[in-house]
N, CA, C, O and the ligand as a Tripos MOL2 file, in Angstrom:
@<TRIPOS>MOLECULE
protein
  257   255    65     0     0
PROTEIN
NO_CHARGES

@<TRIPOS>ATOM
      1 N           6.6180   -1.5460  -14.4580 N.3       1 MET1
      2 CA          6.4000   -1.6510  -13.0970 C.3       1 MET1
      3 C           7.5440   -1.8700  -12.2960 C.2       1 MET1
      4 O           8.4250   -2.5800  -12.7800 O.2       1 MET1
      5 N           7.7000   -1.4010  -11.1720 N.am      2 LYS2
      6 CA          8.9430   -1.4770  -10.1830 C.3       2 LYS2
      7 C           8.7990   -2.9950   -9.6610 C.2       2 LYS2
      8 O           7.8000   -3.7060   -9.5590 O.2       2 LYS2
      9 N          10.0480   -3.2170   -9.3900 N.am      3 THR3
     10 CA         10.2440   -4.7980   -8.8460 C.3       3 THR3
     11 C          11.4230   -4.4590   -7.6580 C.2       3 THR3
     12 O          12.1750   -3.4850   -7.6780 O.2       3 THR3
     13 N          11.3860   -5.3940   -6.7480 N.am      4 CYS4
     14 CA         12.2240   -5.4270   -5.7510 C.3       4 CYS4
     15 C          13.4960   -6.3510   -6.1920 C.2       4 CYS4
     16 O          13.3830   -6.9880   -7.2400 O.2       4 CYS4
     17 N          14.5770   -6.4410   -5.5120 N.am      5 PRO5
     18 CA         15.7210   -7.0300   -6.0580 C.3       5 PRO5
     19 C          15.5410   -8.5900   -6.3650 C.2       5 PRO5
     20 O          16.1900   -9.1730   -7.2340 O.2       5 PRO5
     21 N          14.6330   -9.1620   -5.5920 N.am      6 CYS6
     22 CA         14.3120  -10.5820   -6.0570 C.3       6 CYS6
     23 C          13.2600  -10.7560   -6.9460 C.2       6 CYS6
     24 O          12.8030  -11.8790   -7.1600 O.2       6 CYS6
     25 N          12.7990   -9.6810   -7.5280 N.am      7 GLY7
     26 CA         11.8410   -9.6830   -8.7140 C.3       7 GLY7
     27 C          10.2960   -9.6580   -8.6080 C.2       7 GLY7
     28 O           9.5160   -9.8130   -9.5480 O.2       7 GLY7
     29 N           9.9620   -9.4220   -7.2230 N.am      8 ASN8
     30 CA          8.6260   -9.2020   -6.9640 C.3       8 ASN8
     31 C           7.9120   -8.0450   -7.3580 C.2       8 ASN8
     32 O           8.5540   -7.0050   -7.2140 O.2       8 ASN8
     33 N           6.8480   -7.9330   -7.7820 N.am      9 ASP9
     34 CA          6.1860   -6.6250   -8.1610 C.3       9 ASP9
     35 C           4.6880   -6.4540   -7.4860 C.2       9 ASP9
     36 O           4.1570   -7.3370   -6.8120 O.2       9 ASP9
     37 N           4.2490   -5.5000   -7.7050 N.am     10 ARG10
     38 CA          2.9200   -5.0330   -6.8610 C.3      10 ARG10
     39 C           1.8520   -6.2680   -6.9060 C.2      10 ARG10
     40 O           0.9780   -6.4120   -6.0520 O.2      10 ARG10
     41 N           2.0340   -7.0960   -7.9660 N.am     11 LYS11
     42 CA          1.0000   -8.2980   -8.0650 C.3      11 LYS11
     43 C           1.4770   -9.3950   -7.4050 C.2      11 LYS11
     44 O           0.6130  -10.2430   -7.1790 O.2      11 LYS11
     45 N           2.6500   -9.6600   -7.0020 N.am     12 SER12
     46 CA          3.2470  -10.7730   -6.4560 C.3      12 SER12
     47 C           2.3870  -10.9140   -5.0050 C.2      12 SER12
     48 O           1.8720   -9.9970   -4.3640 O.2      12 SER12
     49 N           2.3990  -12.1990   -4.7290 N.am     13 HIS13
     50 CA          1.7620  -12.7020   -3.4250 C.3      13 HIS13
     51 C           2.8350  -12.5190   -2.3440 C.2      13 HIS13
     52 O           2.4520  -12.4560   -1.1760 O.2      13 HIS13
     53 N           4.1030  -12.4300   -2.6130 N.am     14 ASP14
     54 CA          5.0780  -12.3300   -1.5170 C.3      14 ASP14
     55 C           5.4290  -10.8550   -1.1600 C.2      14 ASP14
     56 O           6.5870  -10.4880   -0.9650 O.2      14 ASP14
     57 N           4.4260  -10.0990   -1.0930 N.am     15 ILE15
     58 CA          4.5190   -8.7110   -0.7290 C.3      15 ILE15
     59 C           3.6170   -8.2900    0.2520 C.2      15 ILE15
     60 O           2.5220   -8.8400    0.3660 O.2      15 ILE15
     61 N           3.9690   -7.3730    0.9670 N.am     16 THR16
     62 CA          3.0060   -6.5960    1.8790 C.3      16 THR16
     63 C           2.6110   -5.2460    1.4130 C.2      16 THR16
     64 O           3.4400   -4.4380    0.9960 O.2      16 THR16
     65 N           1.3570   -5.0080    1.4860 N.am     17 GLU17
     66 CA          0.9490   -3.6250    1.0680 C.3      17 GLU17
     67 C           0.5650   -2.8310    2.3910 C.2      17 GLU17
     68 O          -0.2480   -3.2720    3.2040 O.2      17 GLU17
     69 N           1.1520   -1.7560    2.5120 N.am     18 THR18
     70 CA          1.0240   -0.9720    3.7430 C.3      18 THR18
     71 C           0.2640    0.3060    3.4790 C.2      18 THR18
     72 O           0.8650    1.2970    3.0640 O.2      18 THR18
     73 N          -1.0730    0.3190    3.7110 N.am     19 PRO19
     74 CA         -1.7520    1.7590    3.3870 C.3      19 PRO19
     75 C          -1.5070    2.7280    4.4270 C.2      19 PRO19
     76 O          -1.4970    2.3910    5.6110 O.2      19 PRO19
     77 N          -1.2910    4.0140    4.0150 N.am     20 ASP20
     78 CA         -1.0980    5.0290    5.0970 C.3      20 ASP20
     79 C          -2.0400    5.9690    5.0180 C.2      20 ASP20
     80 O          -2.2150    6.6130    3.9840 O.2      20 ASP20
     81 N          -2.7720    6.1510    6.1450 N.am     21 TYR21
     82 CA         -4.1980    7.0010    6.0840 C.3      21 TYR21
     83 C          -3.9060    8.2880    6.7390 C.2      21 TYR21
     84 O          -3.0430    8.3780    7.6120 O.2      21 TYR21
     85 N          -4.6170    9.2940    6.3300 N.am     22 SER22
     86 CA         -4.5590   10.5320    7.2110 C.3      22 SER22
     87 C          -5.3480   10.3780    8.3960 C.2      22 SER22
     88 O          -6.1460    9.4440    8.4780 O.2      22 SER22
     89 N          -5.2010   11.2030    9.3180 N.am     23 GLY23
     90 CA         -5.8860   11.4730   10.6900 C.3      23 GLY23
     91 C          -7.2660   11.0530   10.5640 C.2      23 GLY23
     92 O          -7.6870   10.0710   11.1760 O.2      23 GLY23
     93 N          -8.1110   11.8710    9.6670 N.am     24 TRP24
     94 CA         -9.3690   11.8520    9.6140 C.3      24 TRP24
     95 C          -9.7370   10.3940    8.9940 C.2      24 TRP24
     96 O         -10.7410    9.8580    9.4630 O.2      24 TRP24
     97 N          -9.1110    9.7970    8.1160 N.am     25 SER25
     98 CA         -9.4370    8.3830    7.6360 C.3      25 SER25
     99 C          -9.2590    7.3610    8.6280 C.2      25 SER25
    100 O          -9.8880    6.3070    8.5470 O.2      25 SER25
    101 N          -8.3700    7.6160    9.6500 N.am     26 ILE26
    102 CA         -8.0690    6.6970   10.7420 C.3      26 ILE26
    103 C          -9.3510    6.6070   11.6380 C.2      26 ILE26
    104 O          -9.8030    5.5640   12.1110 O.2      26 ILE26
    105 N          -9.9170    7.9930   11.8140 N.am     27 PHE27
    106 CA        -11.0370    7.9930   12.5220 C.3      27 PHE27
    107 C         -12.4200    7.1310   11.7920 C.2      27 PHE27
    108 O         -13.1780    6.3490   12.3650 O.2      27 PHE27
    109 N         -12.4400    7.4920   10.6090 N.am     28 LEU28
    110 CA        -13.5080    6.8230    9.9510 C.3      28 LEU28
    111 C         -13.3390    5.2190   10.0100 C.2      28 LEU28
    112 O         -14.3180    4.5480   10.3360 O.2      28 LEU28
    113 N         -12.1970    4.6360    9.7200 N.am     29 ILE29
    114 CA        -11.9670    3.3320    9.8320 C.3      29 ILE29
    115 C         -12.2430    2.7330   11.3350 C.2      29 ILE29
    116 O         -12.6610    1.5870   11.5040 O.2      29 ILE29
    117 N         -11.9960    3.5230   12.2670 N.am     30 SER30
    118 CA        -12.2240    3.0810   13.6160 C.3      30 SER30
    119 C         -13.7600    3.2590   13.7140 C.2      30 SER30
    120 O         -14.2770    2.7860   14.7260 O.2      30 SER30
    121 N         -14.4660    3.7940   12.9270 N.am     31 MET31
    122 CA        -16.0190    3.7360   13.0750 C.3      31 MET31
    123 C         -16.5560    2.8160   12.2530 C.2      31 MET31
    124 O         -17.7750    2.7780   12.0910 O.2      31 MET31
    125 N         -15.6840    1.9240   11.6040 N.am     32 GLY32
    126 CA        -16.1760    0.9220   10.6350 C.3      32 GLY32
    127 C         -16.4580    1.3670    9.3780 C.2      32 GLY32
    128 O         -17.1320    0.6340    8.6530 O.2      32 GLY32
    129 N         -16.0090    2.6130    8.9010 N.am     33 ILE33
    130 CA        -16.3330    3.2400    7.7780 C.3      33 ILE33
    131 C         -15.1870    3.1030    6.8300 C.2      33 ILE33
    132 O         -14.0730    3.3910    7.2690 O.2      33 ILE33
    133 N         -15.3170    2.6500    5.4260 N.am     34 SER34
    134 CA        -13.9550    2.4580    4.6860 C.3      34 SER34
    135 C         -13.3210    3.7890    4.2210 C.2      34 SER34
    136 O         -14.0410    4.6650    3.7430 O.2      34 SER34
    137 N         -12.3370    3.9140    4.3170 N.am     35 ALA35
    138 CA        -11.5740    5.1860    3.8530 C.3      35 ALA35
    139 C         -10.4910    4.9260    2.7800 C.2      35 ALA35
    140 O         -10.1400    3.7710    2.5390 O.2      35 ALA35
    141 N          -9.9290    6.0410    2.0980 N.am     36 LYS36
    142 CA         -9.0870    5.7140    0.9760 C.3      36 LYS36
    143 C          -7.6530    6.1090    1.6670 C.2      36 LYS36
    144 O          -7.5260    7.1180    2.3610 O.2      36 LYS36
    145 N          -6.7040    5.2890    1.4200 N.am     37 PRO37
    146 CA         -5.2710    5.7690    1.7610 C.3      37 PRO37
    147 C          -4.7510    6.9010    1.1060 C.2      37 PRO37
    148 O          -5.1160    7.1530   -0.0430 O.2      37 PRO37
    149 N          -3.9440    7.6100    1.6940 N.am     38 ILE38
    150 CA         -3.2430    8.7860    0.8960 C.3      38 ILE38
    151 C          -1.8250    8.1790    0.3910 C.2      38 ILE38
    152 O          -1.0450    8.8810   -0.2520 O.2      38 ILE38
    153 N          -1.5790    7.0090    0.6790 N.am     39 LYS39
    154 CA         -0.2690    6.3940    0.4000 C.3      39 LYS39
    155 C          -0.3970    4.9760    0.6380 C.2      39 LYS39
    156 O          -1.0260    4.5070    1.5860 O.2      39 LYS39
    157 N           0.2990    4.2050   -0.3670 N.am     40 VAL40
    158 CA          0.4590    2.7930   -0.1820 C.3      40 VAL40
    159 C           1.8090    2.2300   -0.4930 C.2      40 VAL40
    160 O           2.2520    2.3450   -1.6360 O.2      40 VAL40
    161 N           2.4730    1.6460    0.4160 N.am     41 ASP41
    162 CA          3.9440    1.1750    0.3250 C.3      41 ASP41
    163 C           3.7180   -0.4170   -0.0100 C.2      41 ASP41
    164 O           2.8630   -1.1550    0.4790 O.2      41 ASP41
    165 N           4.6050   -0.7010   -0.8650 N.am     42 PHE42
    166 CA          4.6730   -2.1370   -1.3860 C.3      42 PHE42
    167 C           6.0870   -2.6920   -0.6970 C.2      42 PHE42
    168 O           7.1910   -2.2480   -1.0120 O.2      42 PHE42
    169 N           5.9180   -3.5040    0.0740 N.am     43 THR43
    170 CA          7.2260   -4.1240    0.5840 C.3      43 THR43
    171 C           7.2610   -5.6410    0.3590 C.2      43 THR43
    172 O           6.2560   -6.3310    0.5310 O.2      43 THR43
    173 N           8.4860   -6.1620   -0.0440 N.am     44 CYS44
    174 CA          8.7150   -7.5370   -0.3470 C.3      44 CYS44
    175 C           8.7970   -8.2110    0.8800 C.2      44 CYS44
    176 O           9.4160   -7.6770    1.8000 O.2      44 CYS44
    177 N           8.1690   -9.4960    1.0580 N.am     45 LYS45
    178 CA          8.3540  -10.2710    2.3550 C.3      45 LYS45
    179 C           9.5680  -11.0290    2.2610 C.2      45 LYS45
    180 O           9.8280  -11.6620    3.2840 O.2      45 LYS45
    181 N          10.3740  -11.1370    1.3240 N.am     46 LYS46
    182 CA         11.6310  -11.9360    1.1760 C.3      46 LYS46
    183 C          12.8560  -11.0170    1.7090 C.2      46 LYS46
    184 O          13.5980  -11.2450    2.6640 O.2      46 LYS46
    185 N          12.8580   -9.9310    0.8350 N.am     47 CYS47
    186 CA         14.0840   -9.1440    1.0440 C.3      47 CYS47
    187 C          13.8020   -7.8100    2.0290 C.2      47 CYS47
    188 O          14.6950   -7.0960    2.4850 O.2      47 CYS47
    189 N          12.4360   -7.6430    2.2430 N.am     48 ASN48
    190 CA         12.1070   -6.6260    3.1730 C.3      48 ASN48
    191 C          12.2620   -5.3540    2.6950 C.2      48 ASN48
    192 O          12.2840   -4.4220    3.4980 O.2      48 ASN48
    193 N          12.3970   -5.1190    1.2700 N.am     49 LYS49
    194 CA         12.6710   -3.7370    0.6960 C.3      49 LYS49
    195 C          11.1120   -3.2910    0.2280 C.2      49 LYS49
    196 O          10.2440   -4.0040   -0.2750 O.2      49 LYS49
    197 N          11.0740   -2.0590    0.5240 N.am     50 THR50
    198 CA          9.9260   -1.3110    0.0720 C.3      50 THR50
    199 C          10.3220   -0.8380   -1.3920 C.2      50 THR50
    200 O          11.1550    0.0460   -1.5950 O.2      50 THR50
    201 N           9.6730   -1.4830   -2.3390 N.am     51 PHE51
    202 CA         10.2260   -1.2860   -3.6760 C.3      51 PHE51
    203 C           9.3600   -0.3340   -4.4200 C.2      51 PHE51
    204 O           9.8390    0.1700   -5.4360 O.2      51 PHE51
    205 N           8.0740    0.0040   -4.0380 N.am     52 ASP52
    206 CA          7.1380    0.8560   -4.7760 C.3      52 ASP52
    207 C           6.3820    1.5560   -3.7860 C.2      52 ASP52
    208 O           6.2820    1.1320   -2.6340 O.2      52 ASP52
    209 N           5.8100    2.6790   -4.2120 N.am     53 THR53
    210 CA          4.8800    3.5600   -3.2280 C.3      53 THR53
    211 C           3.9970    4.2620   -4.2200 C.2      53 THR53
    212 O           4.5030    4.8420   -5.1810 O.2      53 THR53
    213 N           2.6870    4.2340   -4.0270 N.am     54 ILE54
    214 CA          1.6750    4.9440   -4.6720 C.3      54 ILE54
    215 C           1.2020    5.9480   -3.6790 C.2      54 ILE54
    216 O           1.1330    5.7900   -2.4600 O.2      54 ILE54
    217 N           0.8250    7.2050   -4.5060 N.am     55 THR55
    218 CA          0.2190    8.1860   -3.6900 C.3      55 THR55
    219 C          -0.8810    8.9440   -4.3270 C.2      55 THR55
    220 O          -0.9890    8.6670   -5.5220 O.2      55 THR55
    221 N          -1.6660    9.7510   -3.9230 N.am     56 GLY56
    222 CA         -2.6930   10.5840   -4.5260 C.3      56 GLY56
    223 C          -3.6560    9.8220   -5.1370 C.2      56 GLY56
    224 O          -4.1640    8.8810   -4.5280 O.2      56 GLY56
    225 N          -4.0130   10.1320   -6.3920 N.am     57 GLU57
    226 CA         -5.1060    9.4250   -7.1760 C.3      57 GLU57
    227 C          -4.8960    8.0010   -7.1700 C.2      57 GLU57
    228 O          -5.7860    7.1870   -6.9240 O.2      57 GLU57
    229 N          -3.6710    7.7100   -7.4510 N.am     58 GLU58
    230 CA         -3.6200    6.0530   -7.7870 C.3      58 GLU58
    231 C          -3.7320    5.4880   -6.3450 C.2      58 GLU58
    232 O          -4.2220    4.3620   -6.2600 O.2      58 GLU58
    233 N          -3.3620    6.0840   -5.2400 N.am     59 ALA59
    234 CA         -3.5490    5.4550   -4.0550 C.3      59 ALA59
    235 C          -5.2220    5.3280   -3.6310 C.2      59 ALA59
    236 O          -5.6430    4.3810   -2.9670 O.2      59 ALA59
    237 N          -5.9970    6.3220   -4.0750 N.am     60 LYS60
    238 CA         -7.4130    6.3470   -3.8210 C.3      60 LYS60
    239 C          -8.1260    5.2050   -4.5690 C.2      60 LYS60
    240 O          -9.1830    4.6970   -4.1960 O.2      60 LYS60
    241 N          -7.4940    4.8930   -5.5620 N.am     61 HIS61
    242 CA         -8.0630    3.7610   -6.2400 C.3      61 HIS61
    243 C          -7.4250    2.2410   -6.0780 C.2      61 HIS61
    244 O          -7.6700    1.2840   -6.8130 O.2      61 HIS61
    245 N          -6.6010    2.2610   -5.0010 N.am     62 TRP62
    246 CA         -5.9880    1.0580   -4.7070 C.3      62 TRP62
    247 C          -7.0910    0.2000   -3.9300 C.2      62 TRP62
    248 O          -7.8850    0.6750   -3.1180 O.2      62 TRP62
    249 N          -7.0200   -0.9970   -4.2700 N.am     63 VAL63
    250 CA         -7.9060   -1.9160   -3.7640 C.3      63 VAL63
    251 C          -7.0690   -3.1910   -3.3400 C.2      63 VAL63
    252 O          -6.1950   -3.6770   -4.0580 O.2      63 VAL63
    253 N          -7.4530   -3.7100   -2.0190 N.am     64 THR64
    254 CA         -6.5620   -4.8210   -1.6420 C.3      64 THR64
    255 C          -6.9530   -6.3010   -2.4430 C.2      64 THR64
    256 O          -6.2910   -7.3150   -2.2230 O.2      64 THR64
    257 ZN         12.3120   -9.0950   -2.6190 Zn       65 ZN65
@<TRIPOS>BOND
     1     1     2 1
     2     2     3 1
     3     3     4 2
     4     3     5 am
     5     5     6 1
     6     6     7 1
     7     7     8 2
     8     7     9 am
     9     9    10 1
    10    10    11 1
    11    11    12 2
    12    11    13 am
    13    13    14 1
    14    14    15 1
    15    15    16 2
    16    15    17 am
    17    17    18 1
    18    18    19 1
    19    19    20 2
    20    19    21 am
    21    21    22 1
    22    22    23 1
    23    23    24 2
    24    23    25 am
    25    25    26 1
    26    26    27 1
    27    27    28 2
    28    27    29 am
    29    29    30 1
    30    30    31 1
    31    31    32 2
    32    31    33 am
    33    33    34 1
    34    34    35 1
    35    35    36 2
    36    35    37 am
    37    37    38 1
    38    38    39 1
    39    39    40 2
    40    39    41 am
    41    41    42 1
    42    42    43 1
    43    43    44 2
    44    43    45 am
    45    45    46 1
    46    46    47 1
    47    47    48 2
    48    47    49 am
    49    49    50 1
    50    50    51 1
    51    51    52 2
    52    51    53 am
    53    53    54 1
    54    54    55 1
    55    55    56 2
    56    55    57 am
    57    57    58 1
    58    58    59 1
    59    59    60 2
    60    59    61 am
    61    61    62 1
    62    62    63 1
    63    63    64 2
    64    63    65 am
    65    65    66 1
    66    66    67 1
    67    67    68 2
    68    67    69 am
    69    69    70 1
    70    70    71 1
    71    71    72 2
    72    71    73 am
    73    73    74 1
    74    74    75 1
    75    75    76 2
    76    75    77 am
    77    77    78 1
    78    78    79 1
    79    79    80 2
    80    79    81 am
    81    81    82 1
    82    82    83 1
    83    83    84 2
    84    83    85 am
    85    85    86 1
    86    86    87 1
    87    87    88 2
    88    87    89 am
    89    89    90 1
    90    90    91 1
    91    91    92 2
    92    91    93 am
    93    93    94 1
    94    94    95 1
    95    95    96 2
    96    95    97 am
    97    97    98 1
    98    98    99 1
    99    99   100 2
   100    99   101 am
   101   101   102 1
   102   102   103 1
   103   103   104 2
   104   103   105 am
   105   105   106 1
   106   106   107 1
   107   107   108 2
   108   107   109 am
   109   109   110 1
   110   110   111 1
   111   111   112 2
   112   111   113 am
   113   113   114 1
   114   114   115 1
   115   115   116 2
   116   115   117 am
   117   117   118 1
   118   118   119 1
   119   119   120 2
   120   119   121 am
   121   121   122 1
   122   122   123 1
   123   123   124 2
   124   123   125 am
   125   125   126 1
   126   126   127 1
   127   127   128 2
   128   127   129 am
   129   129   130 1
   130   130   131 1
   131   131   132 2
   132   131   133 am
   133   133   134 1
   134   134   135 1
   135   135   136 2
   136   135   137 am
   137   137   138 1
   138   138   139 1
   139   139   140 2
   140   139   141 am
   141   141   142 1
   142   142   143 1
   143   143   144 2
   144   143   145 am
   145   145   146 1
   146   146   147 1
   147   147   148 2
   148   147   149 am
   149   149   150 1
   150   150   151 1
   151   151   152 2
   152   151   153 am
   153   153   154 1
   154   154   155 1
   155   155   156 2
   156   155   157 am
   157   157   158 1
   158   158   159 1
   159   159   160 2
   160   159   161 am
   161   161   162 1
   162   162   163 1
   163   163   164 2
   164   163   165 am
   165   165   166 1
   166   166   167 1
   167   167   168 2
   168   167   169 am
   169   169   170 1
   170   170   171 1
   171   171   172 2
   172   171   173 am
   173   173   174 1
   174   174   175 1
   175   175   176 2
   176   175   177 am
   177   177   178 1
   178   178   179 1
   179   179   180 2
   180   179   181 am
   181   181   182 1
   182   182   183 1
   183   183   184 2
   184   183   185 am
   185   185   186 1
   186   186   187 1
   187   187   188 2
   188   187   189 am
   189   189   190 1
   190   190   191 1
   191   191   192 2
   192   191   193 am
   193   193   194 1
   194   194   195 1
   195   195   196 2
   196   195   197 am
   197   197   198 1
   198   198   199 1
   199   199   200 2
   200   199   201 am
   201   201   202 1
   202   202   203 1
   203   203   204 2
   204   203   205 am
   205   205   206 1
   206   206   207 1
   207   207   208 2
   208   207   209 am
   209   209   210 1
   210   210   211 1
   211   211   212 2
   212   211   213 am
   213   213   214 1
   214   214   215 1
   215   215   216 2
   216   215   217 am
   217   217   218 1
   218   218   219 1
   219   219   220 2
   220   219   221 am
   221   221   222 1
   222   222   223 1
   223   223   224 2
   224   223   225 am
   225   225   226 1
   226   226   227 1
   227   227   228 2
   228   227   229 am
   229   229   230 1
   230   230   231 1
   231   231   232 2
   232   231   233 am
   233   233   234 1
   234   234   235 1
   235   235   236 2
   236   235   237 am
   237   237   238 1
   238   238   239 1
   239   239   240 2
   240   239   241 am
   241   241   242 1
   242   242   243 1
   243   243   244 2
   244   243   245 am
   245   245   246 1
   246   246   247 1
   247   247   248 2
   248   247   249 am
   249   249   250 1
   250   250   251 1
   251   251   252 2
   252   251   253 am
   253   253   254 1
   254   254   255 1
   255   255   256 2
@<TRIPOS>SUBSTRUCTURE
     1 MET1         2 RESIDUE 1 A MET
     2 LYS2         6 RESIDUE 1 A LYS
     3 THR3        10 RESIDUE 1 A THR
     4 CYS4        14 RESIDUE 1 A CYS
     5 PRO5        18 RESIDUE 1 A PRO
     6 CYS6        22 RESIDUE 1 A CYS
     7 GLY7        26 RESIDUE 1 A GLY
     8 ASN8        30 RESIDUE 1 A ASN
     9 ASP9        34 RESIDUE 1 A ASP
    10 ARG10       38 RESIDUE 1 A ARG
    11 LYS11       42 RESIDUE 1 A LYS
    12 SER12       46 RESIDUE 1 A SER
    13 HIS13       50 RESIDUE 1 A HIS
    14 ASP14       54 RESIDUE 1 A ASP
    15 ILE15       58 RESIDUE 1 A ILE
    16 THR16       62 RESIDUE 1 A THR
    17 GLU17       66 RESIDUE 1 A GLU
    18 THR18       70 RESIDUE 1 A THR
    19 PRO19       74 RESIDUE 1 A PRO
    20 ASP20       78 RESIDUE 1 A ASP
    21 TYR21       82 RESIDUE 1 A TYR
    22 SER22       86 RESIDUE 1 A SER
    23 GLY23       90 RESIDUE 1 A GLY
    24 TRP24       94 RESIDUE 1 A TRP
    25 SER25       98 RESIDUE 1 A SER
    26 ILE26      102 RESIDUE 1 A ILE
    27 PHE27      106 RESIDUE 1 A PHE
    28 LEU28      110 RESIDUE 1 A LEU
    29 ILE29      114 RESIDUE 1 A ILE
    30 SER30      118 RESIDUE 1 A SER
    31 MET31      122 RESIDUE 1 A MET
    32 GLY32      126 RESIDUE 1 A GLY
    33 ILE33      130 RESIDUE 1 A ILE
    34 SER34      134 RESIDUE 1 A SER
    35 ALA35      138 RESIDUE 1 A ALA
    36 LYS36      142 RESIDUE 1 A LYS
    37 PRO37      146 RESIDUE 1 A PRO
    38 ILE38      150 RESIDUE 1 A ILE
    39 LYS39      154 RESIDUE 1 A LYS
    40 VAL40      158 RESIDUE 1 A VAL
    41 ASP41      162 RESIDUE 1 A ASP
    42 PHE42      166 RESIDUE 1 A PHE
    43 THR43      170 RESIDUE 1 A THR
    44 CYS44      174 RESIDUE 1 A CYS
    45 LYS45      178 RESIDUE 1 A LYS
    46 LYS46      182 RESIDUE 1 A LYS
    47 CYS47      186 RESIDUE 1 A CYS
    48 ASN48      190 RESIDUE 1 A ASN
    49 LYS49      194 RESIDUE 1 A LYS
    50 THR50      198 RESIDUE 1 A THR
    51 PHE51      202 RESIDUE 1 A PHE
    52 ASP52      206 RESIDUE 1 A ASP
    53 THR53      210 RESIDUE 1 A THR
    54 ILE54      214 RESIDUE 1 A ILE
    55 THR55      218 RESIDUE 1 A THR
    56 GLY56      222 RESIDUE 1 A GLY
    57 GLU57      226 RESIDUE 1 A GLU
    58 GLU58      230 RESIDUE 1 A GLU
    59 ALA59      234 RESIDUE 1 A ALA
    60 LYS60      238 RESIDUE 1 A LYS
    61 HIS61      242 RESIDUE 1 A HIS
    62 TRP62      246 RESIDUE 1 A TRP
    63 VAL63      250 RESIDUE 1 A VAL
    64 THR64      254 RESIDUE 1 A THR
    65 ZN65       257 GROUP 0 **** ****
């Protein structure tokens, strides 16, 4: 598993998960329907580095 320079990984509480949705998914979400992100960025709250990104199948199975 990838980590940022200060040692946080995807399971850390000091990170921000930023899902990236396609245009259609944004529409669904605005209607109150849940949609799957096409990409999720993992950013450390301490050093502000995006240390990991998931896409495709992995992003579809991503849960908050
Ligand atoms: Zn960090």
